[in-house]
Backbone as JSON Lines, residues from 0, in Angstrom:
{"i":0,"aa":"M","n":[103.91,124.53,116.41],"ca":[104.59,123.25,116.27],"c":[103.85,122.18,114.79]}
{"i":1,"aa":"L","n":[103.96,121.42,114.52],"ca":[103.56,120.16,113.39],"c":[102.59,119.45,114.12]}
{"i":2,"aa":"L","n":[103.52,118.47,114.91],"ca":[103.03,117.85,115.62],"c":[103.77,117.71,117.19]}
{"i":3,"aa":"T","n":[102.57,117.11,118.26],"ca":[103.31,117.72,119.66],"c":[102.87,116.65,120.66]}
{"i":4,"aa":"V","n":[103.5,115.63,121.18],"ca":[102.91,114.09,121.83],"c":[103.73,114.46,123.01]}
{"i":5,"aa":"E","n":[102.83,114.62,124.01],"ca":[103.01,114.96,125.19],"c":[102.23,114.07,126.19]}
{"i":6,"aa":"G","n":[103.06,113.09,127.07],"ca":[103.18,111.85,128.19],"c":[102.43,111.34,127.84]}
{"i":7,"aa":"L","n":[102.67,110.29,126.79],"ca":[101.42,109.69,126.01],"c":[102.01,108.17,126.48]}
{"i":8,"aa":"Y","n":[100.75,107.78,127.48],"ca":[101.04,106.05,127.98],"c":[99.23,104.99,127.36]}
{"i":9,"aa":"K","n":[100.78,104.19,126.56],"ca":[99.99,102.98,125.95],"c":[99.82,101.98,126.38]}
{"i":10,"aa":"S","n":[98.81,100.71,126.59],"ca":[99.62,99.78,128.22],"c":[97.87,97.91,127.75]}
{"i":11,"aa":"Y","n":[98.54,97.66,127.53],"ca":[97.15,96.54,126.84],"c":[98.0,95.46,128.0]}
{"i":12,"aa":"K","n":[96.07,94.93,127.88],"ca":[95.94,94.61,129.51],"c":[96.63,94.58,130.85]}
{"i":13,"aa":"E","n":[97.47,93.96,130.7],"ca":[98.38,94.16,132.03],"c":[100.38,94.76,131.44]}
{"i":14,"aa":"V","n":[99.75,95.28,130.1],"ca":[101.55,95.56,129.82],"c":[102.05,96.51,128.88]}
{"i":15,"aa":"Q","n":[102.74,97.47,130.4],"ca":[103.17,98.77,129.65],"c":[103.42,98.64,128.52]}
{"i":16,"aa":"V","n":[103.21,99.86,127.42],"ca":[103.67,98.96,125.86],"c":[104.36,101.09,125.71]}
{"i":17,"aa":"L","n":[104.26,101.85,126.27],"ca":[104.36,103.52,126.59],"c":[104.49,103.62,127.59]}
{"i":18,"aa":"E","n":[104.96,104.85,127.69],"ca":[104.6,105.33,129.42],"c":[105.99,106.8,129.77]}
{"i":19,"aa":"N","n":[105.19,107.59,129.6],"ca":[105.48,108.78,129.58],"c":[106.7,109.27,128.04]}
{"i":20,"aa":"V","n":[105.76,108.9,126.94],"ca":[106.28,109.15,125.42],"c":[106.3,111.39,125.24]}
{"i":21,"aa":"N","n":[107.13,111.75,124.97],"ca":[106.78,113.14,124.74],"c":[107.65,113.58,123.32]}
{"i":22,"aa":"F","n":[107.33,114.11,123.22],"ca":[108.76,114.96,121.38],"c":[107.1,115.04,120.41]}
{"i":23,"aa":"Q","n":[108.2,115.93,119.56],"ca":[107.19,117.44,118.9],"c":[108.25,117.42,117.36]}
{"i":24,"aa":"V","n":[107.12,116.7,116.4],"ca":[107.84,117.36,115.18],"c":[107.69,119.11,114.15]}
{"i":25,"aa":"E","n":[108.6,119.39,113.8],"ca":[108.48,121.3,113.11],"c":[108.26,120.97,111.16]}
{"i":26,"aa":"P","n":[107.86,121.73,111.12],"ca":[106.9,121.92,109.37],"c":[108.76,121.81,109.08]}
{"i":27,"aa":"K","n":[109.0,121.04,107.42],"ca":[110.46,120.64,106.9],"c":[112.11,120.21,108.03]}
{"i":28,"aa":"E","n":[110.6,119.67,108.99],"ca":[111.36,118.5,110.0],"c":[111.01,117.16,109.66]}
{"i":29,"aa":"I","n":[112.49,116.65,109.98],"ca":[112.9,114.38,109.52],"c":[112.67,114.43,111.02]}
{"i":30,"aa":"V","n":[112.1,114.09,111.76],"ca":[112.65,112.98,113.11],"c":[112.42,111.38,112.93]}
{"i":31,"aa":"A","n":[112.71,110.98,113.18],"ca":[113.0,109.47,113.62],"c":[113.14,109.03,114.81]}
{"i":32,"aa":"L","n":[112.69,107.8,115.0],"ca":[111.67,106.98,116.32],"c":[112.69,105.29,116.1]}
{"i":33,"aa":"L","n":[114.19,105.68,116.17],"ca":[114.36,104.29,115.87],"c":[114.67,103.29,117.38]}
{"i":34,"aa":"G","n":[114.71,101.98,117.01],"ca":[114.14,100.48,118.5],"c":[113.86,99.93,117.28]}
{"i":35,"aa":"Q","n":[114.5,99.32,118.38],"ca":[114.09,97.31,118.01],"c":[112.43,96.98,117.98]}
{"i":36,"aa":"S","n":[111.81,95.57,117.38],"ca":[110.73,95.24,117.5],"c":[110.53,94.95,118.5]}
{"i":37,"aa":"G","n":[109.69,96.14,119.26],"ca":[108.09,95.31,120.11],"c":[109.09,96.72,121.53]}
{"i":38,"aa":"A","n":[109.64,98.18,120.67],"ca":[110.11,99.14,122.13],"c":[108.92,99.71,121.94]}
{"i":39,"aa":"G","n":[107.99,99.68,120.32],"ca":[107.21,100.87,121.05],"c":[106.5,101.98,119.62]}
{"i":40,"aa":"K","n":[107.26,101.13,119.43],"ca":[107.46,102.31,117.5],"c":[105.94,101.94,117.44]}
{"i":41,"aa":"T","n":[105.8,101.31,116.47],"ca":[104.49,100.97,116.04],"c":[103.51,101.29,116.43]}
{"i":42,"aa":"T","n":[103.05,101.11,118.0],"ca":[102.43,101.92,119.2],"c":[101.49,103.2,118.99]}
{"i":43,"aa":"I","n":[103.21,104.22,118.94],"ca":[103.51,104.95,119.05],"c":[102.46,106.4,116.96]}
{"i":44,"aa":"I","n":[102.57,104.98,116.51],"ca":[102.81,105.79,115.21],"c":[100.84,105.02,115.01]}
{"i":45,"aa":"R","n":[100.18,103.98,116.3],"ca":[98.79,103.39,115.83],"c":[97.45,104.89,116.36]}
{"i":46,"aa":"C","n":[98.89,105.34,117.5],"ca":[98.4,106.06,118.36],"c":[98.13,107.55,117.57]}
{"i":47,"aa":"L","n":[99.06,107.48,116.85],"ca":[99.43,109.1,116.3],"c":[97.81,109.58,115.02]}
{"i":48,"aa":"T","n":[97.62,108.38,113.83],"ca":[96.79,107.87,113.19],"c":[95.55,107.07,113.87]}
{"i":49,"aa":"G","n":[94.89,107.23,115.01],"ca":[94.19,106.65,115.52],"c":[93.14,105.47,115.86]}
{"i":50,"aa":"L","n":[94.43,104.51,115.4],"ca":[94.17,103.19,115.46],"c":[94.12,102.71,116.3]}
{"i":51,"aa":"E","n":[94.28,103.15,117.56],"ca":[94.29,103.09,118.88],"c":[94.34,104.49,119.45]}
{"i":52,"aa":"K","n":[93.63,104.17,121.01],"ca":[93.33,105.46,121.85],"c":[94.99,105.31,122.4]}
{"i":53,"aa":"A","n":[95.37,106.31,123.51],"ca":[95.68,106.49,124.39],"c":[95.38,106.27,125.04]}
{"i":54,"aa":"D","n":[95.69,106.47,126.48],"ca":[95.73,105.8,128.55],"c":[95.39,106.76,128.28]}
{"i":55,"aa":"K","n":[96.61,107.72,128.66],"ca":[97.03,108.91,128.66],"c":[98.13,109.83,128.53]}
{"i":56,"aa":"G","n":[97.41,111.34,128.55],"ca":[98.87,112.3,127.35],"c":[97.59,112.6,126.33]}
{"i":57,"aa":"S","n":[98.39,113.9,125.7],"ca":[98.17,114.76,125.06],"c":[98.12,114.41,123.18]}
{"i":58,"aa":"I","n":[97.81,114.54,122.03],"ca":[98.82,114.97,121.08],"c":[97.52,115.86,120.19]}
{"i":59,"aa":"A","n":[98.76,116.72,119.77],"ca":[98.13,117.81,119.35],"c":[99.0,117.51,117.27]}
{"i":60,"aa":"I","n":[98.0,117.81,115.95],"ca":[98.48,117.87,114.9],"c":[98.14,119.51,114.47]}
{"i":61,"aa":"D","n":[99.61,120.15,113.56],"ca":[98.58,121.6,113.81],"c":[98.19,122.38,114.63]}
{"i":62,"aa":"G","n":[98.24,122.26,115.85],"ca":[97.68,122.82,116.62],"c":[96.2,122.5,117.02]}
{"i":63,"aa":"R","n":[95.97,120.99,116.77],"ca":[94.55,121.16,117.53],"c":[95.09,119.24,118.26]}
{"i":64,"aa":"Y","n":[94.25,118.93,118.62],"ca":[94.57,118.2,119.65],"c":[93.18,117.48,119.11]}
{"i":65,"aa":"L","n":[94.55,115.91,118.9],"ca":[93.67,114.46,118.57],"c":[93.06,113.94,119.55]}
{"i":66,"aa":"C","n":[93.1,113.97,120.85],"ca":[93.32,114.04,122.62],"c":[94.4,114.64,123.05]}
{"i":67,"aa":"K","n":[93.53,115.2,124.38],"ca":[94.03,116.18,125.59],"c":[94.02,115.08,127.12]}
{"i":68,"aa":"E","n":[95.6,115.52,127.94],"ca":[94.84,114.86,129.09],"c":[94.17,116.03,129.57]}
{"i":69,"aa":"E","n":[92.76,114.52,130.06],"ca":[92.16,115.55,130.99],"c":[91.49,113.92,132.84]}
{"i":70,"aa":"N","n":[92.15,114.96,133.86],"ca":[92.03,113.93,134.64],"c":[92.35,112.5,134.82]}
{"i":71,"aa":"G","n":[93.67,112.93,134.29],"ca":[94.24,111.42,134.57],"c":[94.31,110.81,133.29]}
{"i":72,"aa":"Q","n":[93.81,110.56,132.63],"ca":[92.92,109.77,131.11],"c":[93.34,111.05,129.67]}
{"i":73,"aa":"S","n":[92.94,110.43,128.49],"ca":[92.64,110.65,127.21],"c":[91.28,110.72,127.03]}
{"i":74,"aa":"V","n":[91.17,112.79,126.33],"ca":[90.07,111.87,126.28],"c":[89.97,112.75,124.4]}
{"i":75,"aa":"Y","n":[89.27,112.1,124.33],"ca":[89.15,112.91,123.12],"c":[87.69,113.24,122.25]}
{"i":76,"aa":"P","n":[87.34,113.91,121.0],"ca":[86.3,114.85,120.74],"c":[86.18,113.65,119.36]}
{"i":77,"aa":"N","n":[85.27,114.23,119.08],"ca":[84.17,113.04,118.59],"c":[84.42,112.92,116.68]}
{"i":78,"aa":"K","n":[83.73,112.23,116.12],"ca":[85.02,111.35,115.37],"c":[84.37,112.42,114.2]}
{"i":79,"aa":"A","n":[83.87,112.93,113.74],"ca":[84.24,114.05,112.07],"c":[85.19,115.18,113.23]}
{"i":80,"aa":"T","n":[85.66,115.01,113.83],"ca":[86.29,116.09,114.1],"c":[87.7,115.16,114.04]}
{"i":81,"aa":"I","n":[88.04,114.54,115.0],"ca":[89.02,113.2,114.84],"c":[89.9,113.51,113.22]}
{"i":82,"aa":"F","n":[88.23,113.14,112.44],"ca":[88.56,112.55,111.08],"c":[88.92,113.52,110.36]}
{"i":83,"aa":"D","n":[88.88,114.72,110.69],"ca":[89.24,116.55,110.17],"c":[90.6,116.79,110.0]}
{"i":84,"aa":"I","n":[91.06,116.18,112.23],"ca":[92.3,116.71,112.68],"c":[93.68,115.3,111.82]}
{"i":85,"aa":"R","n":[93.1,113.91,111.29],"ca":[93.77,113.9,111.08],"c":[93.77,113.25,109.25]}
{"i":86,"aa":"E","n":[92.98,114.39,109.26],"ca":[94.03,115.0,107.19],"c":[94.8,115.13,107.1]}
{"i":87,"aa":"K","n":[95.56,116.07,108.14],"ca":[96.84,116.51,108.44],"c":[97.56,115.55,108.06]}
{"i":88,"aa":"L","n":[97.38,114.46,108.33],"ca":[98.42,113.16,108.72],"c":[98.4,112.34,107.66]}
{"i":89,"aa":"G","n":[99.32,112.14,106.47],"ca":[99.5,110.38,105.78],"c":[100.8,109.69,106.27]}
{"i":90,"aa":"M","n":[100.7,108.61,106.18],"ca":[100.88,107.67,106.57],"c":[101.23,106.01,105.16]}
{"i":91,"aa":"V","n":[102.55,106.07,104.86],"ca":[103.03,105.45,104.49],"c":[103.67,103.62,105.3]}
{"i":92,"aa":"F","n":[102.49,102.94,104.93],"ca":[102.44,101.6,105.72],"c":[104.1,100.62,105.09]}
{"i":93,"aa":"Q","n":[104.67,99.52,105.84],"ca":[105.4,98.92,105.67],"c":[105.12,98.09,104.78]}
{"i":94,"aa":"S","n":[104.26,97.7,104.43],"ca":[103.83,96.74,103.76],"c":[101.97,97.41,103.18]}
{"i":95,"aa":"Y","n":[102.9,98.68,102.51],"ca":[102.03,99.76,101.67],"c":[100.52,99.96,101.4]}
{"i":96,"aa":"H","n":[99.72,98.76,101.17],"ca":[98.42,98.68,101.69],"c":[98.03,99.15,100.18]}
{"i":97,"aa":"L","n":[98.67,98.28,99.84],"ca":[97.87,98.6,98.04],"c":[97.02,98.37,97.25]}
{"i":98,"aa":"F","n":[96.51,98.57,97.12],"ca":[94.87,97.08,96.3],"c":[95.62,96.56,95.95]}
{"i":99,"aa":"P","n":[94.73,95.52,95.32],"ca":[95.85,94.72,94.47],"c":[95.06,94.03,92.51]}
{"i":100,"aa":"H","n":[93.77,94.08,92.56],"ca":[93.31,95.0,91.52],"c":[92.88,95.94,90.71]}
{"i":101,"aa":"M","n":[94.28,97.2,91.71],"ca":[94.02,98.72,91.17],"c":[94.8,99.25,90.31]}
{"i":102,"aa":"T","n":[94.38,99.77,89.52],"ca":[95.61,100.11,88.91],"c":[96.7,100.8,89.43]}
{"i":103,"aa":"V","n":[97.63,101.66,89.6],"ca":[98.3,102.27,90.09],"c":[97.93,103.66,90.45]}
{"i":104,"aa":"L","n":[97.15,104.22,89.24],"ca":[95.97,105.43,89.38],"c":[95.03,105.04,90.09]}
{"i":105,"aa":"E","n":[94.29,104.24,89.82],"ca":[93.01,104.0,90.54],"c":[93.62,104.47,92.01]}
{"i":106,"aa":"N","n":[94.41,103.33,92.65],"ca":[94.88,103.4,93.64],"c":[95.09,105.09,94.26]}
{"i":107,"aa":"V","n":[95.97,105.88,93.83],"ca":[96.52,106.62,94.31],"c":[95.4,107.77,93.92]}
{"i":108,"aa":"S","n":[94.06,107.83,93.54],"ca":[93.54,108.84,93.53],"c":[91.96,108.51,94.06]}
{"i":109,"aa":"L","n":[91.84,107.36,94.21],"ca":[91.02,106.75,95.64],"c":[90.39,107.58,96.52]}
{"i":110,"aa":"A","n":[91.01,108.33,97.39],"ca":[91.14,108.91,98.83],"c":[90.12,110.24,97.87]}
{"i":111,"aa":"L","n":[91.0,110.66,97.1],"ca":[90.26,112.1,96.51],"c":[89.22,111.98,96.26]}
{"i":112,"aa":"I","n":[88.43,110.67,95.73],"ca":[87.49,110.75,94.44],"c":[86.01,110.26,96.34]}
{"i":113,"aa":"Q","n":[86.66,109.68,95.99],"ca":[85.77,109.38,98.11],"c":[85.65,109.44,99.13]}
{"i":114,"aa":"V","n":[86.75,110.37,99.22],"ca":[86.48,110.76,100.65],"c":[86.14,112.25,99.94]}
{"i":115,"aa":"H","n":[87.57,113.06,99.59],"ca":[87.84,114.15,99.24],"c":[86.67,115.11,97.96]}
{"i":116,"aa":"K","n":[85.46,113.79,97.69],"ca":[84.64,113.69,96.84],"c":[84.35,114.68,95.65]}
{"i":117,"aa":"M","n":[86.62,114.64,95.07],"ca":[86.73,115.73,93.66],"c":[86.03,114.13,92.68]}
{"i":118,"aa":"S","n":[85.87,114.96,91.68],"ca":[85.7,114.66,89.76],"c":[86.98,113.77,90.01]}
{"i":119,"aa":"K","n":[85.95,112.48,89.73],"ca":[87.38,111.31,88.6],"c":[88.73,112.11,88.25]}
{"i":120,"aa":"D","n":[88.06,113.23,86.68],"ca":[88.76,113.43,86.28],"c":[89.94,114.59,87.21]}
{"i":121,"aa":"E","n":[89.2,115.11,87.74],"ca":[90.58,116.03,88.78],"c":[91.89,114.97,89.52]}
{"i":122,"aa":"A","n":[90.21,114.45,90.06],"ca":[91.69,113.86,90.74],"c":[93.08,112.63,89.89]}
{"i":123,"aa":"N","n":[92.53,112.59,88.64],"ca":[93.34,111.51,87.92],"c":[94.54,112.94,87.53]}
{"i":124,"aa":"R","n":[93.56,113.9,87.45],"ca":[94.99,114.62,86.2],"c":[95.85,114.99,88.07]}
{"i":125,"aa":"K","n":[95.42,115.43,89.13],"ca":[96.27,114.97,90.15],"c":[96.97,114.2,90.32]}
{"i":126,"aa":"S","n":[96.53,112.97,90.24],"ca":[97.9,112.02,90.97],"c":[98.6,111.58,90.07]}
{"i":127,"aa":"I","n":[97.53,111.22,88.59],"ca":[99.59,112.17,87.96],"c":[99.89,112.53,88.15]}
{"i":128,"aa":"A","n":[99.85,114.3,88.63],"ca":[100.75,114.8,88.73],"c":[102.59,114.21,90.02]}
{"i":129,"aa":"F","n":[101.37,114.06,90.78],"ca":[101.94,113.44,91.55],"c":[103.02,112.57,91.1]}
{"i":130,"aa":"L","n":[101.99,111.67,90.62],"ca":[102.67,110.49,90.24],"c":[104.13,110.62,89.37]}
{"i":131,"aa":"E","n":[103.35,110.83,88.41],"ca":[105.01,111.57,87.47],"c":[106.74,112.0,87.84]}
{"i":132,"aa":"K","n":[106.07,113.33,89.77],"ca":[106.75,113.79,90.1],"c":[107.75,112.31,90.34]}
{"i":133,"aa":"L","n":[107.35,111.19,91.03],"ca":[107.77,110.36,91.91],"c":[108.42,109.71,90.56]}
{"i":134,"aa":"G","n":[108.57,109.8,89.23],"ca":[108.83,108.93,88.19],"c":[108.25,107.59,88.04]}
{"i":135,"aa":"L","n":[107.06,107.94,87.9],"ca":[106.12,106.84,88.07],"c":[104.38,106.88,86.81]}
{"i":136,"aa":"G","n":[105.35,107.73,86.01],"ca":[103.81,108.84,84.9],"c":[103.37,107.08,84.15]}
{"i":137,"aa":"E","n":[104.44,106.71,83.6],"ca":[104.07,105.14,82.92],"c":[103.79,104.22,82.88]}
{"i":138,"aa":"K","n":[103.7,104.07,84.83],"ca":[103.28,102.76,85.25],"c":[101.61,103.19,85.57]}
{"i":139,"aa":"I","n":[101.34,104.02,84.47],"ca":[99.44,104.55,85.87],"c":[98.64,103.21,85.76]}
{"i":140,"aa":"N","n":[99.15,102.09,84.76],"ca":[97.57,102.15,84.34],"c":[98.69,100.42,84.5]}
{"i":141,"aa":"Q","n":[99.49,100.82,85.2],"ca":[99.7,98.79,86.0],"c":[99.63,98.8,87.18]}
{"i":142,"aa":"R","n":[99.34,97.4,88.14],"ca":[98.82,96.58,89.38],"c":[100.12,96.19,89.68]}
{"i":143,"aa":"P","n":[99.99,97.37,91.02],"ca":[100.73,96.91,91.97],"c":[101.88,95.12,92.44]}
{"i":144,"aa":"F","n":[101.61,94.51,91.54],"ca":[101.83,93.08,91.24],"c":[103.24,93.31,90.22]}
{"i":145,"aa":"E","n":[102.78,94.61,89.31],"ca":[103.59,94.22,88.79],"c":[104.82,95.35,88.19]}
{"i":146,"aa":"L","n":[104.86,95.85,89.78],"ca":[105.8,96.64,90.42],"c":[106.86,96.25,90.99]}
{"i":147,"aa":"S","n":[107.84,96.81,91.4],"ca":[109.45,96.76,92.25],"c":[108.72,97.31,94.18]}
{"i":148,"aa":"G","n":[109.94,96.97,94.36],"ca":[109.61,96.93,96.05],"c":[109.69,99.11,96.23]}
{"i":149,"aa":"G","n":[110.31,99.16,95.56],"ca":[111.0,100.71,95.29],"c":[110.4,101.77,94.92]}
{"i":150,"aa":"Q","n":[108.96,101.11,93.66],"ca":[108.48,101.19,93.02],"c":[106.43,101.14,94.09]}
{"i":151,"aa":"K","n":[106.28,100.08,94.01],"ca":[105.0,100.61,95.77],"c":[105.15,101.63,96.17]}
{"i":152,"aa":"Q","n":[106.58,101.23,97.31],"ca":[107.19,102.41,98.26],"c":[106.47,104.11,96.87]}
{"i":153,"aa":"R","n":[106.47,104.04,95.75],"ca":[106.71,104.63,94.72],"c":[105.13,105.79,95.84]}
{"i":154,"aa":"V","n":[104.33,104.8,95.23],"ca":[103.39,104.68,95.61],"c":[102.11,104.63,95.95]}
{"i":155,"aa":"A","n":[103.16,103.99,96.75],"ca":[101.76,104.68,98.4],"c":[102.1,105.16,99.17]}
{"i":156,"aa":"I","n":[103.63,106.49,98.68],"ca":[104.39,108.01,99.22],"c":[102.92,109.06,98.34]}
{"i":157,"aa":"A","n":[103.24,109.16,97.05],"ca":[102.2,109.44,95.69],"c":[100.28,109.31,96.58]}
{"i":158,"aa":"R","n":[99.78,108.39,97.32],"ca":[98.59,108.08,97.86],"c":[98.61,108.37,99.38]}
{"i":159,"aa":"S","n":[100.39,108.89,99.41],"ca":[99.22,109.2,100.82],"c":[99.99,110.76,100.85]}
{"i":160,"aa":"C","n":[100.11,111.99,99.85],"ca":[100.87,112.91,99.53],"c":[99.34,113.18,98.54]}
{"i":161,"aa":"V","n":[99.17,112.67,98.02],"ca":[98.23,113.69,97.3],"c":[97.1,114.31,97.53]}
{"i":162,"aa":"T","n":[96.61,113.45,98.5],"ca":[95.86,114.55,99.42],"c":[96.0,115.5,100.48]}
{"i":163,"aa":"S","n":[97.5,116.39,100.05],"ca":[97.92,117.45,100.34],"c":[98.34,117.73,102.86]}
{"i":164,"aa":"P","n":[99.0,116.33,102.75],"ca":[98.94,116.36,104.1],"c":[100.11,117.49,105.01]}
{"i":165,"aa":"K","n":[99.75,117.64,106.07],"ca":[100.96,118.28,106.76],"c":[102.0,118.03,107.3]}
{"i":166,"aa":"L","n":[101.69,116.18,107.2],"ca":[102.57,115.72,108.65],"c":[102.83,114.11,107.18]}
{"i":167,"aa":"L","n":[103.6,113.8,107.51],"ca":[103.77,112.37,106.94],"c":[104.38,111.35,107.63]}
{"i":168,"aa":"C","n":[103.87,110.25,108.17],"ca":[104.63,108.84,108.52],"c":[104.93,107.8,107.74]}
{"i":169,"aa":"F","n":[106.53,107.55,107.85],"ca":[106.8,106.44,107.44],"c":[106.67,105.11,108.86]}
{"i":170,"aa":"D","n":[105.75,104.12,108.17],"ca":[106.72,102.75,108.67],"c":[107.83,101.42,108.26]}
{"i":171,"aa":"E","n":[108.91,102.17,108.29],"ca":[109.37,100.75,108.19],"c":[110.32,100.54,106.88]}
{"i":172,"aa":"P","n":[110.32,102.23,106.69],"ca":[110.3,102.16,104.81],"c":[111.5,102.0,104.08]}
{"i":173,"aa":"T","n":[113.04,101.39,104.76],"ca":[113.7,100.2,104.01],"c":[113.65,99.06,104.39]}
{"i":174,"aa":"A","n":[112.43,98.61,104.09],"ca":[112.68,96.99,105.18],"c":[112.27,96.16,104.21]}
{"i":175,"aa":"A","n":[111.89,96.56,102.51],"ca":[112.26,95.63,101.41],"c":[113.27,96.38,100.4]}
{"i":176,"aa":"L","n":[113.52,97.14,100.82],"ca":[114.44,97.52,99.59],"c":[116.41,97.11,100.09]}
{"i":177,"aa":"D","n":[116.66,97.47,98.29],"ca":[117.57,97.23,98.23],"c":[118.3,97.93,98.51]}
{"i":178,"aa":"P","n":[119.65,98.27,98.1],"ca":[120.64,99.66,98.94],"c":[120.35,100.67,97.88]}
{"i":179,"aa":"E","n":[120.35,100.69,97.09],"ca":[120.47,101.54,95.83],"c":[118.89,102.03,96.0]}
{"i":180,"aa":"T","n":[117.69,101.25,95.89],"ca":[116.73,102.13,96.26],"c":[116.21,102.53,97.73]}
{"i":181,"aa":"T","n":[117.02,102.54,98.5],"ca":[117.28,102.64,99.78],"c":[117.9,104.19,99.63]}
{"i":182,"aa":"K","n":[118.72,104.83,98.73],"ca":[119.04,105.77,98.13],"c":[118.16,106.67,98.14]}
{"i":183,"aa":"E","n":[117.62,105.66,97.14],"ca":[116.58,107.37,96.48],"c":[115.75,108.08,97.08]}
{"i":184,"aa":"M","n":[115.6,106.64,98.08],"ca":[114.56,106.65,99.46],"c":[115.03,108.12,99.83]}
{"i":185,"aa":"T","n":[115.72,108.4,100.59],"ca":[116.33,109.37,101.08],"c":[116.62,110.46,100.55]}
{"i":186,"aa":"G","n":[116.71,110.16,99.3],"ca":[116.71,111.02,98.94],"c":[115.06,112.21,98.5]}
{"i":187,"aa":"L","n":[114.11,111.73,98.32],"ca":[112.93,111.8,97.71],"c":[112.51,112.01,99.33]}
{"i":188,"aa":"I","n":[112.92,111.84,101.21],"ca":[111.6,112.31,101.61],"c":[112.11,113.37,102.2]}
{"i":189,"aa":"R","n":[113.51,114.19,102.06],"ca":[114.74,115.22,102.6],"c":[113.85,116.43,101.22]}
{"i":190,"aa":"E","n":[113.13,115.84,100.3],"ca":[112.35,116.39,98.7],"c":[111.1,117.36,99.71]}
{"i":191,"aa":"L","n":[110.69,115.93,100.22],"ca":[109.64,116.44,100.9],"c":[109.35,117.11,102.14]}
{"i":192,"aa":"A","n":[110.23,117.15,102.56],"ca":[110.41,117.98,104.14],"c":[111.22,119.51,103.41]}
{"i":193,"aa":"E","n":[112.17,119.47,102.05],"ca":[111.44,120.92,102.13],"c":[110.8,121.61,100.83]}
{"i":194,"aa":"E","n":[109.81,120.63,101.16],"ca":[108.78,121.25,100.19],"c":[107.59,121.95,101.43]}
{"i":195,"aa":"G","n":[108.32,121.65,102.4],"ca":[107.14,121.99,103.82],"c":[106.73,120.91,104.58]}
{"i":196,"aa":"M","n":[106.8,119.31,104.21],"ca":[106.27,118.18,105.32],"c":[107.49,118.3,106.38]}
{"i":197,"aa":"G","n":[107.18,118.02,107.56],"ca":[106.7,117.86,108.68],"c":[107.11,116.34,108.52]}
{"i":198,"aa":"I","n":[108.25,115.45,109.12],"ca":[108.42,113.77,108.44],"c":[108.79,112.93,109.97]}
{"i":199,"aa":"L","n":[108.07,112.55,110.23],"ca":[107.66,110.82,111.16],"c":[108.44,109.68,110.69]}
{"i":200,"aa":"I","n":[109.64,109.09,111.27],"ca":[110.07,107.64,110.47],"c":[110.01,106.63,111.83]}
{"i":201,"aa":"I","n":[109.62,105.92,111.11],"ca":[109.98,104.62,112.17],"c":[111.25,103.94,111.88]}
{"i":202,"aa":"S","n":[111.69,103.6,112.78],"ca":[112.8,102.61,111.93],"c":[113.69,101.72,112.69]}
{"i":203,"aa":"H","n":[113.94,100.79,113.35],"ca":[115.31,99.74,113.9],"c":[116.71,100.26,111.78]}
{"i":204,"aa":"D","n":[116.35,100.96,111.47],"ca":[117.68,100.75,109.85],"c":[118.46,102.04,110.57]}
{"i":205,"aa":"I","n":[119.48,101.42,111.72],"ca":[120.4,102.49,112.17],"c":[120.99,103.63,111.01]}
{"i":206,"aa":"P","n":[121.98,103.22,110.08],"ca":[122.66,103.81,108.43],"c":[121.06,104.73,108.48]}
{"i":207,"aa":"F","n":[120.18,104.1,108.4],"ca":[119.81,105.04,107.73],"c":[118.73,106.34,107.72]}
{"i":208,"aa":"V","n":[118.26,105.82,108.99],"ca":[118.31,107.24,109.49],"c":[119.74,108.42,110.11]}
{"i":209,"aa":"E","n":[120.28,107.64,110.32],"ca":[121.92,108.64,110.7],"c":[121.54,109.24,109.38]}
{"i":210,"aa":"K","n":[121.27,108.39,108.4],"ca":[121.68,109.82,106.86],"c":[120.43,110.97,106.79]}
{"i":211,"aa":"V","n":[119.19,110.11,106.81],"ca":[118.42,111.5,106.16],"c":[117.44,111.69,107.52]}
{"i":212,"aa":"S","n":[118.07,112.1,108.67],"ca":[116.87,112.23,109.58],"c":[117.71,113.84,110.41]}
{"i":213,"aa":"D","n":[116.89,114.78,110.86],"ca":[117.84,115.72,111.85],"c":[117.79,115.8,112.76]}
{"i":214,"aa":"R","n":[116.33,114.46,113.96],"ca":[117.22,114.01,114.86],"c":[116.06,112.85,115.5]}
{"i":215,"aa":"I","n":[117.05,112.5,115.85],"ca":[117.03,110.94,116.36],"c":[116.7,110.73,117.63]}
{"i":216,"aa":"L","n":[115.34,109.97,118.08],"ca":[115.47,109.7,119.45],"c":[114.41,108.18,119.25]}
{"i":217,"aa":"R","n":[116.21,107.78,120.1],"ca":[115.82,106.36,120.85],"c":[115.07,105.67,120.98]}
{"i":218,"aa":"I","n":[113.99,104.96,121.47],"ca":[113.29,104.33,121.68],"c":[113.23,103.1,122.78]}
{"i":219,"aa":"S","n":[112.88,102.79,123.73],"ca":[113.38,101.09,124.19],"c":[112.69,100.87,125.33]}
{"i":220,"aa":"A","n":[111.65,99.94,125.2],"ca":[110.68,99.34,126.3],"c":[109.53,100.57,126.75]}
{"i":221,"aa":"G","n":[108.69,101.26,125.26],"ca":[108.35,102.18,125.76],"c":[108.01,104.02,126.16]}
{"i":222,"aa":"K","n":[110.35,103.86,126.04],"ca":[110.68,105.39,126.59],"c":[112.03,105.24,125.66]}
{"i":223,"aa":"I","n":[111.3,107.12,125.57],"ca":[112.08,107.55,124.8],"c":[113.69,107.38,125.42]}
{"i":224,"aa":"V","n":[114.74,107.12,125.39],"ca":[116.13,106.96,126.16],"c":[116.57,107.92,125.68]}
{"i":225,"aa":"D","n":[116.75,108.52,124.78],"ca":[117.77,109.78,123.84],"c":[118.01,110.06,123.32]}
{"i":226,"aa":"E","n":[117.66,110.97,122.88],"ca":[118.39,112.03,121.8],"c":[119.51,112.68,121.11]}
{"i":227,"aa":"A","n":[119.47,111.89,119.36],"ca":[120.93,113.16,118.89],"c":[120.34,113.93,117.96]}
């Protein structure tokens, strides 16, 4: 199993945000967490990416525990181990989080150079190949403000995929896209899954997730209430 979430709980002060959340994602599977704003979707993503620590429960990515429940609370390994496990997960944020002062190529190659210690030439070659695959070969020297919403989305996907994650998470991938670009995004996500990635989509866009997903988990008030 690529991702296993078991008995996940998270609260902020007196507010219970997640309560006994359980789900799995397999390689080549597209799973959507569907729910309205405030349902707990983003908190799940933040726990998966390590931006938040769970209060209770376990998260395993590609067979290794990001956190494991022991004596009624989530216990985390050391920072180096967390970083190593997190390398298996890519994240495409709703607001893209591209660096505005950098070119498309610089945005995509940055992690390869700084985190993976790849040479600039090698990182650029790998990044350009991925950008060309996503139809952005002619945009490598442009900056984010020169791109459309759909193009920014694809740059964000390239940046996440170029490091070869096994699980790719999308936060509201259609929020800023028109219907035609949303259709293109559906095809792109399916292609990524067919190539072996597990895909987790956080969304409130019912028509989109019904078209793209293998399974839909409906979340409300921090609980998964239905699966289709």
